[in-house]
C-alpha positions in Angstrom: -29.1 -56.7 -18.4 -27.8 -54.0 -20.8 -31.1 -53.9 -22.6 -33.0 -53.6 -19.4 -30.8 -50.7 -18.3 -31.4 -48.9 -21.7 -35.1 -49.4 -21.5 -35.2 -48.1 -17.9 -33.2 -45.0 -18.9 -35.5 -44.3 -21.9 -38.5 -44.8 -19.8 -37.3 -42.3 -17.2 -36.5 -39.8 -20.0 -40.1 -40.1 -21.3 -41.5 -39.7 -17.8 -39.4 -36.6 -17.2 -40.6 -35.1 -20.5 -44.2 -35.9 -19.5 -43.7 -34.3 -16.0 -42.1 -31.2 -17.6 -45.0 -30.9 -20.0 -47.6 -31.4 -17.3 -45.9 -28.9 -14.9 -45.7 -26.3 -17.7 -49.4 -26.7 -18.4 -50.3 -26.5 -14.7 -48.0 -23.5 -14.3 -49.6 -21.7 -17.2 -53.1 -22.4 -15.7 -52.0 -21.2 -12.3 -50.4 -18.1 -13.7 -53.5 -17.3 -15.7 -55.8 -17.8 -12.8 -53.6 -15.7 -10.5 -53.6 -12.9 -13.0 -57.4 -13.0 -13.3 -57.7 -12.9 -9.5 -55.3 -10.0 -9.3 -57.3 -8.1 -11.9 -60.6 -9.0 -10.1 -59.3 -7.6 -6.8 -57.5 -4.6 -8.4 -60.5 -3.2 -10.3 -62.7 -3.5 -7.2 -60.3 -1.6 -4.9 -59.7 1.3 -7.3 -62.2 3.7 -5.6 -59.7 3.8 -2.7 -58.0 6.7 -4.5 -60.9 9.0 -3.5 -61.0 7.7 0.1 -57.4 8.4 1.0 -57.5 12.2 0.3 -60.6 12.7 2.5 -58.2 12.8 5.5 -60.8 11.2 7.8 -58.7 8.1 8.4 -61.7 6.0 7.5 -62.6 4.3 4.2 -66.4 4.9 3.8 -69.0 2.3 2.8 -70.8 2.5 -0.5 -74.4 3.4 -1.2 -76.8 3.3 1.7 -77.7 -0.2 2.8 -74.1 -1.0 3.7 -74.4 1.3 6.6 -77.3 -0.7 7.9 -75.1 -3.9 7.9 -72.3 -1.9 9.5 -74.6 -0.7 12.3 -75.5 -4.3 13.3 -71.8 -5.3 13.0 -70.7 -2.5 15.2 -73.3 -3.5 17.8 -72.0 -7.1 17.7 -68.4 -6.0 18.1 -69.3 -3.9 21.2 -71.8 -6.3 22.8 -71.2 -9.8 21.5 -71.7 -11.6 18.2 -75.3 -12.7 19.0 -76.3 -9.6 21.0 -78.8 -8.2 18.5 -80.8 -11.5 18.8 -80.1 -12.8 22.3 -80.8 -12.6 25.2 -83.3 -10.0 23.9 -83.9 -8.5 20.5 -82.2 -5.1 19.9 -84.6 -2.2 19.4 -82.7 0.7 17.7 -84.7 3.9 18.5 -82.4 6.2 16.5 -83.9 4.7 13.4 -87.6 5.0 12.5 -88.3 7.3 15.4 -90.5 7.1 17.5 -91.3 3.3 17.2 -87.7 2.4 16.3 -86.6 -0.6 14.3 -86.2 -4.1 15.9 -82.8 -5.0 14.5 -83.2 -8.6 15.6 -86.4 -9.1 13.6 -85.6 -6.9 10.6 -82.1 -8.0 9.7 -80.5 -11.0 8.1 -77.4 -12.0 10.2 -74.9 -13.5 7.8 -73.1 -10.4 6.5 -72.9 -8.3 9.8 -72.0 -11.5 11.7 -69.2 -12.2 9.1 -67.9 -8.7 9.4 -67.9 -8.7 13.2 -66.4 -12.1 13.5 -63.6 -11.4 11.0 -62.9 -8.1 12.7 -62.6 -9.7 16.1 -60.1 -12.2 14.5 -58.1 -9.4 12.9 -58.1 -7.5 16.2 -56.7 -10.5 18.0 -54.0 -10.7 15.4 -53.0 -7.2 16.2 -54.4 -5.5 13.1 -55.2 -1.9 14.1 -58.1 -0.7 11.9 -61.5 0.8 12.5 -64.5 -1.4 11.8 -65.9 0.7 8.9 -62.6 0.6 7.0 -62.2 -3.1 7.7 -65.7 -3.9 6.3 -65.2 -1.6 3.3 -62.2 -3.7 2.3 -64.0 -7.0 2.6 -66.3 -6.9 -0.6 -63.4 -6.9 -3.1 -62.1 -10.0 -1.3 -65.5 -11.7 -1.5 -65.7 -10.7 -5.2 -62.3 -12.2 -5.9 -63.5 -15.4 -4.1 -66.5 -15.5 -6.3 -64.2 -15.3 -9.4 -62.2 -18.2 -8.0 -65.2 -20.4 -7.5 -66.4 -19.6 -11.0 -63.1 -20.9 -12.3 -63.7 -24.3 -10.6 -67.3 -24.4 -11.8 -66.2 -23.7 -15.4 -63.5 -26.3 -15.1 -66.2 -28.9 -14.1 -68.4 -28.0 -17.1 -65.8 -27.5 -19.9 -62.3 -27.8 -18.6 -59.6 -25.3 -17.6 -60.1 -23.1 -20.6 -63.8 -22.6 -19.8 -62.9 -22.0 -16.2 -60.3 -19.3 -17.0 -62.6 -17.5 -19.5 -65.6 -17.6 -17.1 -63.4 -16.2 -14.3 -62.2 -13.4 -16.6 -65.6 -12.5 -17.7 -67.0 -12.4 -14.2 -63.9 -10.4 -13.0 -64.6 -7.7 -15.5 -68.4 -7.8 -15.5 -69.6 -4.2 -14.8 -72.8 -5.1 -12.9 -70.8 -7.6 -10.7 -68.1 -5.1 -10.1 -70.7 -2.5 -9.0 -71.9 -4.8 -6.2 -68.6 -6.3 -5.1 -66.3 -3.3 -5.1 -64.8 -1.3 -2.3 -67.4 -0.4 0.4 -70.2 -2.6 -0.9 -70.7 -4.4 2.4 -74.2 -5.4 1.6 -76.3 -8.5 1.2 -74.9 -9.3 -2.2 -71.6 -10.1 -0.5 -73.0 -13.5 0.4 -73.1 -14.5 -3.3 -69.9 -16.6 -2.8 -72.0 -19.1 -0.7 -74.5 -19.4 -3.6 -71.7 -20.1 -6.1 -70.1 -22.6 -3.8 -73.5 -24.4 -3.5 -73.7 -24.4 -7.3 -70.3 -26.0 -7.5 -70.8 -28.7 -4.9 -74.5 -29.7 -5.3 -74.0 -31.5 -8.6 -71.1 -33.4 -6.9 -73.4 -34.4 -4.0 -75.9 -36.1 -6.3 -73.4 -37.9 -8.6 -74.3 -41.6 -8.6 -70.7 -42.7 -9.2 -69.4 -40.9 -6.1 -69.0 -42.9 -2.8 -71.8 -42.4 -0.4 -69.5 -40.9 2.2 -68.2 -38.3 -0.2 -71.8 -37.4 -1.2 -72.7 -36.9 2.4 -69.9 -34.5 3.0 -70.8 -32.5 -0.1 -74.4 -32.4 1.0 -73.5 -31.2 4.4 -71.4 -28.4 3.0 -74.2 -27.5 0.6 -76.5 -27.2 3.5 -74.2 -24.8 5.3 -73.8 -22.7 2.1 -77.5 -22.7 1.7 -78.1 -21.6 5.3 -75.5 -18.8 5.0 -77.0 -17.5 1.7 -80.6 -17.6 3.0 -79.5 -15.7 6.1 -77.5 -13.2 3.9 -79.7 -12.1 1.1 -83.4 -12.2 0.3 -82.6 -13.3 -3.2 -81.9 -16.7 -1.7 -85.5 -17.5 -2.7 -84.1 -17.8 -6.2 -81.5 -20.4 -5.3 -84.1 -22.4 -3.3 -86.5 -22.5 -6.2 -83.8 -23.0 -8.8 -82.7 -26.2 -7.1 -86.3 -27.4 -6.5 -87.0 -26.8 -10.2 -83.8 -28.6 -11.2 -84.7 -31.7 -9.2 -88.3 -31.6 -10.4 -87.1 -31.6 -14.0 -84.8 -34.5 -13.3 -87.9 -36.4 -12.0 -89.9 -35.5 -15.1 -87.0 -36.8 -17.3 -86.9 -40.1 -15.4 -83.5 -39.4 -13.9 -84.3 -40.1 -10.3 -81.6 -41.8 -8.2 -81.3 -42.4 -4.5 -78.3 -40.1 -4.5 -80.5 -37.2 -5.6 -82.9 -38.0 -2.8 -80.2 -38.0 -0.1 -78.4 -34.9 -1.5 -81.5 -32.8 -1.8 -82.9 -33.9 1.6 -79.7 -33.3 3.6 -78.8 -30.0 1.8 -82.2 -28.5 2.3 -83.0 -30.1 5.6 -79.8 -28.7 7.2 -80.0 -25.4 5.3 -83.6 -24.5 6.2 -83.2 -25.8 9.7 -80.3 -23.4 10.4 -82.0 -20.5 8.5 -85.1 -20.8 10.7 -83.0 -19.8 13.7 -82.7 -16.3 12.3 -85.6 -14.3 13.9 -86.2 -12.5 10.6 -87.1 -15.8 9.0 -88.4 -17.9 11.9 -90.5 -21.0 11.8 -92.7 -19.5 9.1 -89.9 -19.7 6.5 -90.5 -23.3 5.3 -94.2 -22.5 4.6 -93.6 -19.2 2.9 -94.9 -19.0 -0.7 -91.5 -19.3 -2.4 -90.2 -22.1 -0.2 -93.2 -24.4 -0.4 -92.0 -25.9 -3.7 -89.1 -27.5 -1.7 -91.6 -29.4 0.3 -93.5 -30.4 -2.8 -90.3 -31.7 -4.5 -89.3 -33.6 -1.4 -92.6 -35.4 -1.3 -92.2 -36.3 -5.0 -88.7 -37.7 -4.2 -90.2 -39.8 -1.4 -92.8 -41.0 -3.9 -90.2 -41.9 -6.4 -88.2 -43.9 -3.9 -91.3 -45.8 -2.8 -92.3 -46.5 -6.4 -89.0 -48.2 -7.0 -89.9 -50.9 -4.6 -93.5 -51.4 -5.8 -94.1 -54.1 -8.4 -97.8 -53.8 -9.0 -99.0 -51.2 -11.5 -102.2 -50.8 -9.5 -100.3 -50.0 -6.3 -98.1 -47.5 -8.2 -101.2 -45.8 -9.6 -103.0 -45.5 -6.3 -99.9 -44.2 -4.5 -99.3 -41.5 -7.2 -103.0 -40.4 -7.1 -103.0 -40.3 -3.2 -99.8 -38.4 -3.0 -100.8 -35.8 -5.6 -104.2 -35.4 -3.8 -102.4 -34.9 -0.5 -100.1 -32.4 -2.0 -102.8 -30.3 -3.6 -105.0 -30.5 -0.5 -102.1 -29.6 1.9 -101.1 -26.6 -0.2 -104.7 -25.5 -0.5 -105.2 -25.6 3.3 -101.9 -23.7 3.9 -102.9 -20.9 1.4 -106.5 -20.8 2.6 -105.6 -20.4 6.2 -103.0 -17.8 5.4 -100.0 -19.7 6.6 -98.2 -19.0 3.4 -97.1 -15.5 4.4 -96.0 -12.6 2.2 -92.3 -13.0 3.2 -91.6 -13.6 -0.5 -93.4 -10.5 -1.7 -90.4 -9.0 -3.4 -89.7 -12.3 -5.0 -93.2 -12.3 -6.7 -92.6 -8.8 -8.0 -89.6 -10.1 -9.8 -91.6 -12.9 -11.3 -94.3 -10.5 -12.3 -92.9 -7.0 -12.9 -96.4 -5.5 -13.3 -96.9 -6.0 -9.6 -94.3 -3.3 -8.9 -96.2 -0.7 -11.0 -98.9 -0.3 -8.3 -96.3 0.9 -5.7 -94.7 4.3 -6.2 -92.4 3.7 -3.3 -91.0 0.6 -5.0 -90.6 2.0 -8.5 -89.1 5.2 -7.2 -85.9 3.1 -6.7 -84.1 3.1 -10.0 -82.6 -0.4 -9.5 -86.2 -1.8 -9.3 -87.0 -0.8 -12.9 -87.5 -3.3 -15.7 -84.2 -3.7 -17.6 -84.2 -2.1 -21.0 -82.4 -3.9 -23.9 -79.9 -1.0 -24.1 -79.0 -1.5 -20.5 -78.3 -5.2 -20.9 -76.3 -4.6 -24.1 -74.3 -1.8 -22.4 -73.5 -4.2 -19.6 -72.8 -7.4 -21.6 -71.8 -6.2 -25.1 -71.1 -8.6 -27.9 -70.6 -11.5 -25.5 -74.3 -11.9 -25.8 -73.7 -13.8 -29.0 -71.3 -16.2 -27.3 -73.9 -16.6 -24.5 -76.5 -17.7 -27.1 -74.0 -20.1 -28.7 -73.1 -21.5 -25.3 -76.8 -22.2 -24.6 -76.8 -24.3 -27.8 -73.7 -26.3 -26.8 -75.1 -26.9 -23.4 -78.6 -27.9 -24.6 -77.0 -30.3 -27.2 -75.5 -32.4 -24.4 -78.1 -32.2 -21.6 -76.6 -34.3 -18.8 -77.4 -33.4 -15.2 -74.7 -30.8 -14.9 -75.6 -29.1 -18.1 -79.3 -29.1 -17.2 -78.5 -27.3 -14.0 -76.4 -24.7 -15.8 -79.1 -24.3 -18.5 -81.7 -23.6 -15.9 -79.4 -21.3 -14.1 -78.7 -19.3 -17.3 -82.3 -19.1 -18.6 -83.9 -18.1 -15.2 -81.3 -15.5 -14.3 -81.7 -14.0 -17.8 -85.4 -13.7 -17.1 -84.9 -12.1 -13.7 -82.2 -9.7 -15.0 -84.7 -8.6 -17.7 -87.3 -8.1 -15.0 -85.2 -6.0 -12.7 -82.1 -4.0 -13.4 -80.6 -4.9 -10.0 -80.5 -8.6 -10.9 -78.0 -8.1 -13.7 -75.7 -8.9 -10.8 -77.3 -12.3 -10.5 -77.1 -13.0 -14.2 -73.3 -12.2 -14.3 -72.0 -15.7 -13.0 -74.3 -17.7 -15.3 -73.5 -15.4 -18.2 -69.8 -15.8 -17.7 -70.0 -19.6 -17.5 -72.3 -20.0 -20.6 -70.5 -17.4 -22.7 -67.2 -19.2 -21.9 -68.7 -22.5 -23.0 -69.8 -20.8 -26.2 -66.3 -19.3 -26.9 -64.5 -22.5 -26.2 -67.0 -24.5 -28.2 -66.5 -22.2 -31.3 -62.7 -22.3 -30.9 -62.4 -26.0 -30.3 -62.6 -27.2 -34.0 -60.2 -24.4 -35.1 -57.7 -25.3 -32.5 -57.9 -28.9 -33.5 -57.3 -27.9 -37.1 -54.2 -26.0 -36.0 -52.8 -29.0 -34.3 -53.7 -31.4 -37.1 -55.3 -29.7 -40.1 -58.0 -31.8 -41.7 -58.5 -32.2 -45.4 -62.0 -31.2 -46.6 -63.0 -32.1 -50.1 -66.1 -30.7 -51.7 -67.2 -30.3 -55.3 -69.6 -27.4 -54.5 -66.9 -25.0 -53.4 -64.0 -26.7 -55.1 -61.9 -26.8 -51.9 -59.5 -29.6 -51.4 -57.8 -28.5 -48.3 -58.4 -26.1 -45.4 -55.0 -25.0 -44.0 -53.8 -23.7 -40.8 -54.1 -20.2 -42.1 -57.9 -20.4 -42.0 -57.9 -21.8 -38.5 -55.4 -19.2 -37.3 -57.5 -16.4 -38.9 -60.6 -17.6 -37.1 -58.9 -17.9 -33.7 -57.4 -14.4 -34.2 -60.8 -13.0 -35.1 -62.4 -14.3 -31.9 -59.4 -13.0 -30.0 -60.0 -9.5 -31.5 -63.6 -9.7 -30.6 -62.8 -10.5 -27.0 -60.1 -7.7 -26.8 -62.8 -5.3 -28.2 -65.2 -6.4 -25.4 -62.8 -6.0 -22.6 -60.6 -3.1 -23.8 -62.7 -0.9 -26.1 -66.4 -1.7 -25.4 -68.0 0.0 -28.5 -71.4 -0.3 -26.8 -70.3 2.3 -24.2 -68.6 4.7 -26.6 -65.2 3.2 -26.5 -64.7 3.5 -22.7 -65.1 0.0 -21.1 -68.1 -0.2 -18.8 -65.7 -2.1 -16.5 -63.5 0.9 -16.1 -66.5 3.2 -15.6 -67.9 1.0 -12.8 -64.5 0.3 -11.1 -63.0 3.8 -11.4 -65.9 5.6 -9.7 -65.9 7.0 -6.2 -68.1 5.7 -3.4 -71.6 7.3 -3.4 -71.0 9.4 -0.3 -67.5 10.4 -1.4 -69.1 11.6 -4.7 -71.9 13.3 -2.8 -74.4 11.2 -4.8 -73.3 12.9 -8.1 -73.0 10.7 -11.2 -69.5 11.9 -12.0 -65.9 10.8 -11.7 -64.4 13.9 -10.0 -60.8 14.7 -9.8 -61.0 14.9 -6.0 -63.5 13.8 -3.3 -66.8 15.7 -3.2 -66.9 16.2 0.6 -70.1 18.2 1.1 -72.1 15.3 2.5 -69.2 14.3 4.7 -68.9 17.9 6.0 -72.6 18.0 6.9 -72.4 14.7 8.7 -69.3 15.7 10.6 -71.0 19.0 11.6 -74.1 17.2 12.8 -72.1 14.7 14.8 -70.2 17.6 16.5 -73.1 20.0 17.0 -76.3 18.1 17.4 -77.5 15.6 20.0 -78.1 11.9 19.2 -81.8 12.5 20.3 -82.4 15.4 17.9 -84.9 14.2 15.3 -84.0 15.2 11.7 -86.6 14.9 9.0 -85.1 14.0 5.6 -86.0 11.9 2.6 -85.5 8.2 3.2 -82.4 7.9 0.9 -80.2 9.6 3.5 -81.6 8.2 6.7 -78.7 5.7 7.3 -76.1 8.4 6.6 -77.6 10.8 9.1 -78.1 8.3 11.9 -74.8 6.3 11.6 -72.4 9.1 10.5 -74.2 12.1 11.8 -75.4 10.4 15.1 -78.9 11.9 15.0 -82.3 10.4 15.1 -84.2 9.9 11.8 -87.7 9.0 10.7 -87.0 6.7 7.8 -84.3 5.1 5.7 -83.6 2.5 3.1 -85.0 -0.3 5.2 -88.5 0.9 4.2 -90.2 -1.1 7.0 -93.0 1.4 7.5 -94.5 2.6 4.2 -97.0 4.8 6.1 -94.3 6.7 7.8 -92.5 7.3 4.5 -95.8 8.6 3.1 -96.0 11.0 6.1 -92.4 12.2 5.6 -93.3 12.7 1.9 -96.3 14.8 3.0 -94.0 16.9 5.2 -92.1 18.0 2.1 -95.0 18.3 -0.4 -97.5 20.1 1.9 -97.4 23.8 2.5 -95.4 25.1 5.5 -98.4 25.2 7.9 -99.5 21.6 7.2 -95.9 20.4 7.0 -95.4 21.9 10.5 -98.3 19.9 11.9 -96.9 16.6 10.5 -93.4 17.4 11.8 -94.9 18.2 15.3 -96.3 14.6 15.4 -92.7 13.3 15.2 -91.1 15.9 17.4 -88.8 16.8 14.5 -86.3 19.5 15.4 -84.6 19.8 12.0 -85.3 19.2 8.4 -82.7 18.4 5.8 -82.8 18.8 2.0 -80.2 18.0 -0.7 -80.0 19.9 -3.9 -77.6 20.1 -6.8 -76.8 23.1 -9.0 -75.1 23.1 -12.4 -72.9 26.2 -12.9 -72.9 27.7 -16.4 -71.5 30.9 -17.9 -73.3 33.4 -20.1 -75.0 36.7 -20.3 -77.3 37.6 -17.4 -80.6 39.6 -17.7 -78.7 42.8 -17.0 -76.4 42.1 -20.0 -73.2 41.2 -18.0 -71.1 38.1 -18.4 -70.9 35.8 -15.4 -72.0 32.5 -13.8 -75.6 31.4 -13.7 -77.2 28.5 -11.8 -79.4 25.8 -13.3 -80.9 22.8 -11.5 -78.9 19.6 -12.1 -81.6 17.2 -10.9 -79.5 14.8 -8.9 -80.8 15.9 -5.4 -84.3 16.3 -4.0 -85.2 18.5 -6.9 -85.2 15.3 -8.9 -87.0 13.3 -6.3 -89.8 15.5 -5.2 -92.1 14.0 -7.9 -91.8 10.7 -6.0 -92.6 12.5 -2.8 -95.8 13.7 -4.4 -96.8 10.3 -5.8 -95.9 8.4 -2.6 -97.8 10.7 -0.3 -100.7 10.7 -2.7 -100.8 6.9 -2.2 -102.5 7.4 1.1 -104.2 10.8 0.5 -107.7 9.3 0.4 -107.0 7.6 3.8 -106.0 10.8 5.5 -108.5 13.4 4.3 -110.3 13.5 7.6 -107.2 14.3 9.7 -105.6 16.3 6.9 -108.3 17.9 4.7 -105.8 19.6 2.5 -104.1 16.3 1.5 -105.9 16.2 -1.8 -103.3 15.8 -4.5 -103.0 12.7 -6.7 -99.5 13.2 -8.1 -97.0 15.9 -9.1 -99.5 17.3 -11.7 -101.2 19.1 -8.9 -98.2 21.3 -8.5 -97.4 22.3 -12.0 -97.1 20.9 -15.5 -94.5 19.7 -18.0 -93.8 22.1 -20.9 -91.7 20.6 -23.6 -91.2 24.0 -25.2 -90.0 25.7 -22.1 -86.3 25.9 -22.3 -85.6 28.5 -19.6 -87.4 26.8 -16.7 -85.3 26.4 -13.6 -86.4 23.0 -12.5 -85.4 19.9 -14.5 -87.4 18.3 -17.2 -88.9 21.6 -18.3 -91.2 21.6 -15.3 -93.3 24.7 -14.8 -94.6 25.3 -11.2 -98.1 26.6 -10.4 -98.9 28.5 -7.2 -99.5 25.3 -5.3 -96.0 24.2 -6.3 -94.4 27.4 -5.2 -96.0 27.0 -1.8 -94.7 23.5 -1.2 -92.2 23.1 1.6 -89.7 21.3 -0.6 -89.7 24.0 -3.2 -89.1 26.7 -0.6 -86.3 24.9 1.2 -84.5 23.9 -2.0 -84.9 27.3 -3.8 -83.9 29.2 -0.7 -80.7 27.2 -0.1 -79.8 27.6 -3.8 -80.5 31.4 -3.5 -78.2 31.7 -0.6 -75.4 30.0 -2.6 -76.0 32.3 -5.5 -75.8 35.4 -3.3 -72.6 34.3 -1.5 -70.8 33.4 -4.7 -72.2 36.1 -7.0 -74.0 33.7 -9.3 -77.0 34.8 -11.3 -80.2 33.0 -10.3 -82.8 32.9 -13.1 -85.5 31.9 -10.7 -84.8 34.5 -8.0 -88.2 36.1 -8.5 -90.0 33.0 -7.2 -87.8 32.5 -4.1 -89.4 33.3 -0.8 -87.9 33.0 2.7 -89.5 30.1 4.6 -91.7 31.2 7.6 -91.0 28.3 9.9 -87.6 27.0 8.8 -84.3 28.8 9.3 -81.0 27.6 7.8 -78.6 26.3 10.4 -75.8 24.9 8.2 -75.4 24.5 4.5 -72.5 22.4 3.3 -71.3 23.5 -0.1 -71.5 27.3 0.2 -67.7 27.5 0.3 -67.4 25.8 -3.1 -66.7 28.5 -5.6 -68.2 28.3 -9.2 -64.7 28.1 -10.7 -63.7 25.2 -8.4 -67.0 23.4 -9.2 -66.3 23.7 -12.9 -62.7 22.5 -12.4 -63.2 19.6 -10.1 -66.8 18.5 -10.3 -67.8 19.2 -13.9 -69.6 22.4 -12.9 -71.9 20.7 -10.3 -72.4 22.1 -6.8 -74.0 19.8 -4.2 -75.7 21.7 -1.4 -76.7 19.8 1.8 -79.0 22.2 3.7 -80.0 21.7 7.3 -82.9 23.9 8.6 -84.2 24.3 12.1 -87.9 23.9 12.6 -89.3 27.1 14.2 -92.6 26.0 15.8 -94.8 29.0 16.6 -95.3 29.6 20.3 -98.6 28.4 21.7 
């Protein structure tokens, strides 16, 4: 009895030590993950420092498209969650006047519905906050949730260490921060559903898992897929990635009934729910980018039937008949035109050359092909660990690793095709780089725990001690610290800091700077418009600012970032590039009452032409003075189609209005552009130069281009935001930049 008692006591002591050890490890993991999540949220909420001093009581949204999502959410809050779609589709006539925009048909519901639903919940709980502020605060939470999901994905693929590292990399990835920070209430906010699908789908098709568990995972995957499809057009990528993954499994002979059930339930449920969104409709399953799902499903059915066929002849005939039916069906669908262009943007990512034929598309900077320098600036030396991670994954190509490998390689291609999709690469990059880092460290950590003896005659080494392993681990630690803290690729300032500690676009007045205080010229203009103009007043502006004017300024606009009517954008471009007389004719067609331009001036000091010291103005190029070339190219796109109605519409691009002179150092306009007479007569030049001239006169600034400034005949300035900004304040607060938002009234001649 005595021996048994001692044995029991010793056993309890060992169990206690094991529990303490386990709890410490779990506590360390939990603390590390909590710290990473705290960092992820903090860096995304930093732009709040510029929002509080604005004094408006509202945290603004970021960029432009977020205001589109907000407008739908606001309508849902006021009229019901499904009001834009039922009982009738909502036609918003303040946007894209005069035809308006059918919000029910032109919008994906996930993000605005989420914002409105959560806001209703918060309101019921007594949280007193305006809708715009509430939705501006959501993206950092979604971003933090993505980081948490990446931890669990990394844990599945390589343990807790891979999970923590992957979460840290994603939390500090500059491109991911840009599209998940304060105010970014846009389609990318639905990415958490994509990552959740990526986490759960491999579990749904695991053969060892009980069928009931697989069914549950498949159903959740279907819901995630539906949410992502109804949230972001990039869902075509997820749809085709999974179809490709399952197809490769079939090619490798890894078919199982669990894959058949998991794929069928996930995509059946997901696509069925997605079809209920009017924007997608019943045509979605037969759109070009979704048809591969049907093809893979047929192949899965074929594989299941083949398992029950014994005769080789029967198998052969069935395979031939199935392939013939697939090819014939797809041919009929494409020939009859049922495979619509709903995936047009998807194809331009697959083939970047397709974008070059559309000036409207390539005028958006984020649609450009990614330069190597941009990718290195964003990812840094972690690219090396990413390459190593691909090697470790490819070396052990089980189903999970195959899925991750396809994820990494395809997102790398898409990110190289379009700058915007660096955001999509970020999760895959974090996971694979983490696998590479842990894979490299693993043997050294093992040597630290139990240093092996290595004997070799070639190098006359008999033993590798802990010092060697410790030095290797410390070296990798220094590399990672360099990546996250110093970022040599960005001149020593981490790109994470640059992206996180940047004000929202509207609070920086679209200037690429980090000001010491909010740049409120755009907000001033929008507040003035809201207070002094009618909601039915039509304001002509470049499409970049359409959402701001309608939603914050409460006026009617002709175009915006939705870009649903390229012809109308071409006509707006014409109204700026044509001379005043022809511009007036185009504006008359749209009953435009006002026209708005945005220009930026850089204030310098030096000697004027009269020999006195003082301030002088130079064009900065961040406003319409840097965009007018696109106006010329986009309007030229349809010039040949409009020569009968508009005989003076004869230009082909900006070269009709001047020329580039590399030796001209004193030219006012950016890029050493020298205007000809046709350029001086354009409406855009007159409006921009006149507003800049007014600023120079008010603030005693020398204007080197004053000799070419003429007072517009049919446009009179109503309000110019920025006139009150003194040159000294501009140099102190905004790096010498002066943003001018100028609103002109259109003076139609009588008769």
